[in-house]
C-alpha positions as CSV (number, residue, x, y, z in Angstrom):
1,X,9.8,-11.6,-0.1
2,X,6.5,-11.3,1.6
3,X,3.3,-13.4,1.0
4,X,0.0,-11.7,1.1
5,X,-2.5,-14.2,-0.2
6,X,-1.1,-17.8,-0.5
7,X,2.1,-19.5,0.5
8,X,3.2,-23.0,-0.7
9,X,4.2,-25.9,1.5
10,X,7.7,-25.6,0.0
11,X,8.1,-22.0,1.1
12,X,6.8,-22.6,4.6
13,X,9.1,-25.6,5.0
14,X,12.0,-23.4,4.1
15,X,11.1,-20.9,6.8
16,X,10.0,-23.2,9.7
17,X,13.0,-22.0,11.8
18,X,12.7,-18.4,10.7
19,X,12.0,-16.1,13.6
20,X,10.4,-13.6,11.3
21,X,7.6,-16.1,10.4
22,X,4.6,-17.0,12.6
23,X,2.4,-20.0,11.9
24,X,-1.1,-20.2,13.3
25,X,-3.2,-23.3,13.3
26,X,-6.9,-22.4,12.9
27,X,-8.5,-25.9,12.8
28,X,-12.1,-25.7,14.0
29,X,-15.4,-27.6,13.6
30,X,-18.6,-25.6,14.0
31,X,-20.5,-28.6,15.4
32,X,-17.6,-29.5,17.8
33,X,-15.9,-26.3,18.9
34,X,-13.0,-28.1,20.8
35,X,-12.2,-30.5,18.0
36,X,-9.6,-28.2,16.5
37,X,-7.7,-27.7,19.7
38,X,-7.7,-31.5,20.3
39,X,-6.2,-32.0,16.8
40,X,-3.6,-29.3,17.5
41,X,-2.6,-30.9,20.8
42,X,-2.2,-34.2,19.1
43,X,-0.2,-32.9,16.1
44,X,0.5,-29.7,14.3
45,X,3.1,-27.9,12.1
46,X,6.1,-27.3,14.4
47,X,6.1,-23.9,16.1
48,X,2.5,-23.2,15.3
49,X,0.2,-21.4,17.7
50,X,-3.5,-22.3,18.0
51,X,-6.3,-19.8,17.3
52,X,-9.8,-20.8,18.4
53,X,-12.5,-19.4,16.1
54,X,-15.1,-18.7,18.9
55,X,-12.7,-17.6,21.6
56,X,-9.9,-15.8,19.8
57,X,-11.3,-14.7,16.4
58,X,-14.7,-13.5,17.4
59,X,-16.5,-11.5,20.2
60,X,-19.3,-12.7,22.4
61,X,-22.6,-13.2,20.6
62,X,-25.5,-10.9,21.5
63,X,-29.1,-10.8,20.5
64,X,-28.4,-8.5,17.5
65,X,-25.2,-10.0,16.2
66,X,-24.2,-12.8,14.0
67,X,-22.6,-16.0,15.3
68,X,-19.0,-14.6,15.0
69,X,-18.9,-10.8,15.6
70,X,-15.7,-8.9,15.2
71,X,-13.4,-9.1,18.2
72,X,-12.5,-6.1,20.2
73,X,-9.5,-4.4,18.5
74,X,-7.4,-4.0,21.6
75,X,-8.0,-7.6,22.7
76,X,-7.2,-8.9,19.2
77,X,-4.0,-6.9,19.1
78,X,-3.0,-8.3,22.4
79,X,-3.7,-11.8,21.1
80,X,-1.5,-11.2,18.1
81,X,1.2,-10.0,20.3
82,X,0.9,-13.1,22.5
83,X,1.3,-15.2,19.4
84,X,4.5,-13.4,18.5
85,X,3.0,-11.4,15.7
86,X,4.3,-7.9,15.2
87,X,3.7,-5.5,12.3
88,X,6.5,-6.8,10.2
89,X,6.4,-10.6,10.6
90,X,5.2,-13.0,7.9
91,X,2.1,-14.8,9.2
92,X,0.9,-18.2,7.7
93,X,-2.5,-19.6,8.6
94,X,-3.9,-23.1,8.0
95,X,-6.7,-25.4,8.9
96,X,-7.8,-28.8,7.6
97,X,-10.9,-27.7,5.6
98,X,-9.4,-26.1,2.5
99,X,-8.9,-22.8,4.3
100,X,-12.5,-22.3,5.2
101,X,-11.7,-21.4,8.9
102,X,-8.2,-20.0,8.5
103,X,-9.3,-17.3,6.1
104,X,-11.1,-15.6,9.0
105,X,-7.7,-14.9,10.6
106,X,-6.2,-14.0,7.2
107,X,-8.9,-11.4,6.8
108,X,-8.7,-10.1,10.4
109,X,-5.0,-9.5,10.0
110,X,-5.7,-7.4,6.9
111,X,-8.5,-5.6,8.8
112,X,-6.0,-4.8,11.6
113,X,-3.5,-3.4,9.2
114,X,-1.2,-6.4,8.7
115,X,-0.6,-7.3,5.0
116,X,2.0,-10.0,5.3
117,X,-0.4,-12.8,6.0
118,X,-1.1,-15.8,3.7
119,X,-3.1,-19.0,3.7
120,X,-1.0,-22.2,3.4
121,X,-2.1,-23.5,0.0
122,X,-3.4,-27.1,0.4
123,X,-3.5,-26.4,4.1
124,X,-2.8,-29.2,6.7
125,X,-3.8,-32.2,4.6
126,X,-1.3,-31.4,1.9
127,X,1.5,-30.7,4.5
128,X,0.8,-34.1,6.1
129,X,0.6,-35.9,2.7
130,X,4.0,-34.6,1.8
131,X,5.4,-36.1,5.0
132,X,6.6,-32.7,6.2
133,X,7.5,-32.2,9.9
134,X,4.8,-32.4,12.6
135,X,5.0,-31.9,16.3
136,X,2.9,-32.3,19.5
137,X,5.0,-29.8,21.4
138,X,3.6,-26.4,22.2
139,X,6.1,-23.7,21.3
140,X,5.9,-20.6,23.5
141,X,6.7,-17.6,21.3
142,X,8.5,-14.5,22.4
143,X,5.8,-11.9,23.0
144,X,5.9,-8.9,20.7
145,X,3.9,-5.7,20.4
146,X,1.3,-5.5,17.6
147,X,0.0,-2.0,16.8
148,X,-3.4,-2.1,15.1
149,X,-4.2,0.2,12.2
150,X,-7.8,-0.7,11.6
151,X,-9.2,-0.7,8.0
152,X,-12.9,-0.4,8.3
153,X,-13.1,0.2,4.6
154,X,-12.7,-3.6,4.2
155,X,-16.1,-4.3,5.7
156,X,-19.8,-3.2,5.6
157,X,-22.3,-3.1,8.3
158,X,-25.9,-4.5,8.1
159,X,-27.2,-0.9,7.8
160,X,-24.9,-0.2,4.9
161,X,-25.9,-3.4,3.2
162,X,-29.6,-2.6,3.5
163,X,-29.0,0.8,2.0
164,X,-27.1,-0.7,-1.0
165,X,-29.5,-3.5,-1.9
166,X,-31.3,-1.5,-4.6
167,X,-28.1,-0.3,-6.2
168,X,-27.6,-1.7,-9.7
169,X,-23.9,-1.9,-9.5
170,X,-23.9,-4.0,-6.3
171,X,-22.8,-7.7,-6.4
172,X,-23.7,-9.5,-3.2
173,X,-22.0,-12.9,-3.1
174,X,-23.0,-15.6,-0.5
175,X,-20.4,-18.3,0.1
176,X,-22.7,-20.8,1.8
177,X,-23.5,-24.2,0.3
178,X,-26.2,-24.2,-2.4
179,X,-28.7,-26.0,-0.3
180,X,-28.4,-23.5,2.5
181,X,-28.5,-20.5,0.2
182,X,-31.7,-21.8,-1.4
183,X,-33.3,-22.5,1.9
184,X,-33.6,-26.2,1.4
185,X,-31.8,-26.9,4.7
186,X,-30.4,-24.8,7.5
187,X,-28.3,-26.7,10.0
188,X,-26.9,-23.7,11.9
189,X,-29.3,-20.7,11.9
190,X,-32.9,-20.3,12.9
191,X,-34.1,-19.1,9.6
192,X,-33.4,-20.5,6.1
193,X,-32.9,-18.6,2.9
194,X,-30.7,-15.7,1.7
195,X,-30.6,-11.9,1.3
196,X,-32.7,-10.8,-1.6
197,X,-30.5,-10.1,-4.7
198,X,-27.6,-12.2,-3.5
199,X,-25.9,-14.7,-5.8
200,X,-24.4,-17.9,-4.6
201,X,-20.8,-18.9,-4.9
202,X,-19.9,-21.6,-2.4
203,X,-16.4,-21.1,-1.1
204,X,-15.3,-24.5,-2.3
205,X,-15.9,-23.4,-5.9
206,X,-12.5,-21.7,-5.5
207,X,-10.7,-25.0,-5.2
208,X,-9.3,-27.3,-7.8
209,X,-9.6,-31.1,-7.6
210,X,-6.6,-31.4,-5.3
211,X,-8.1,-29.0,-2.7
212,X,-5.8,-26.1,-3.5
213,X,-6.9,-22.7,-4.8
214,X,-7.4,-22.6,-8.5
215,X,-5.1,-20.5,-10.6
216,X,-5.4,-16.7,-10.7
217,X,-6.5,-16.9,-14.3
218,X,-9.2,-19.5,-13.6
219,X,-10.5,-17.5,-10.6
220,X,-10.5,-14.3,-12.6
221,X,-12.5,-15.8,-15.4
222,X,-15.1,-17.2,-13.0
223,X,-15.5,-14.1,-10.9
224,X,-15.7,-11.9,-14.0
225,X,-18.6,-14.1,-15.2
226,X,-20.3,-13.7,-11.9
227,X,-19.8,-9.9,-11.8
228,X,-21.2,-9.4,-15.4
229,X,-19.1,-6.2,-15.9
230,X,-19.6,-4.8,-12.4
231,X,-16.6,-3.5,-10.5
232,X,-14.9,-5.7,-7.8
233,X,-15.1,-2.6,-5.6
234,X,-18.8,-3.0,-5.5
235,X,-18.7,-6.6,-4.4
236,X,-19.8,-7.5,-0.8
237,X,-19.2,-11.0,0.5
238,X,-21.2,-12.8,3.1
239,X,-21.9,-16.3,4.4
240,X,-23.4,-17.7,7.6
241,X,-21.3,-15.7,10.1
242,X,-18.4,-13.9,8.3
243,X,-16.0,-16.8,8.1
244,X,-16.2,-18.8,4.8
245,X,-17.0,-15.5,3.0
246,X,-13.4,-14.6,3.6
247,X,-12.4,-17.4,1.2
248,X,-14.1,-15.6,-1.6
249,X,-12.4,-12.3,-0.6
250,X,-9.1,-14.2,-0.8
251,X,-9.9,-15.8,-4.1
252,X,-10.7,-12.4,-5.7
253,X,-7.4,-11.0,-4.3
254,X,-5.5,-13.9,-5.9
255,X,-7.4,-13.2,-9.1
256,X,-6.2,-9.6,-9.1
257,X,-9.7,-8.3,-8.4
258,X,-9.0,-6.2,-5.3
259,X,-11.4,-4.0,-3.4
260,X,-14.3,-6.3,-2.4
261,X,-15.6,-6.1,1.1
262,X,-17.0,-8.4,3.8
263,X,-20.3,-8.2,5.6
264,X,-19.1,-9.7,8.8
265,X,-22.5,-10.3,10.5
266,X,-23.7,-12.2,7.4
267,X,-26.8,-14.3,7.4
268,X,-26.9,-15.1,11.1
269,X,-27.0,-11.3,11.8
270,X,-29.4,-10.5,9.0
271,X,-32.1,-12.7,10.4
272,X,-32.0,-11.2,13.9
273,X,-34.4,-8.5,12.6
274,X,-37.6,-9.9,11.1
275,X,-38.2,-6.8,9.0
276,X,-35.3,-7.6,6.8
277,X,-36.2,-9.4,3.6
278,X,-35.6,-13.1,3.0
279,X,-35.5,-14.9,-0.3
280,X,-35.9,-18.6,-1.0
281,X,-34.8,-20.6,-4.0
282,X,-32.1,-19.7,-6.5
């Protein structure tokens, strides 16, 4: 059985010694980029490799990109191979912030043509609460060869988004917190606000009270309300830099509403050109 969206702590625990499973720790803090690595070195799920959001899951920032541009395909494939990922292995990703960081790797794996990737539901805090195994040892995996089969149909560029803004069937969903979307505050980027026409669904709206993803039925009901009859295939997701937006992509997949796409550059790319429109408020 393969897992393509979520995997439970029970299922992961049963496969900790399975050579066909690869676990990746994606803990990361935007305001303290090395905090995740320090946490990993102190304690992690046994056998897990560490993926650094800035260094491993994004390319270098330029004047015209967002804060987390897509990595080079060949470099990312080499990184997957180094972590022991090949085209058939089951990959499980986790962090300690409800999946907000780990979903970036989940999405990148899909983009690179690897479907057998899943977020650990409840992520690291649930694993630790359940007193499951933890380790401070770094496991050196056997290197493999990952062959990329890039799916650019999963993303949109800033030019494509600009051309679609006036289309009636477009649903542009912004995963940032409400106060950032409205422009009340902006702790990370130079300009506050949102893309005109976007609607706000913070990624943590996908979670239940325990910090796990809501049921497929609950997610479907909420996203159908947001789409107001429009097709999931005309949904574009964004956030600040193409990270937490992946959480909404995942939620729609869990809900059985496949086909939505990611605007990777997101708000931090949008604002690099002052001619692009900006909206304030709801």
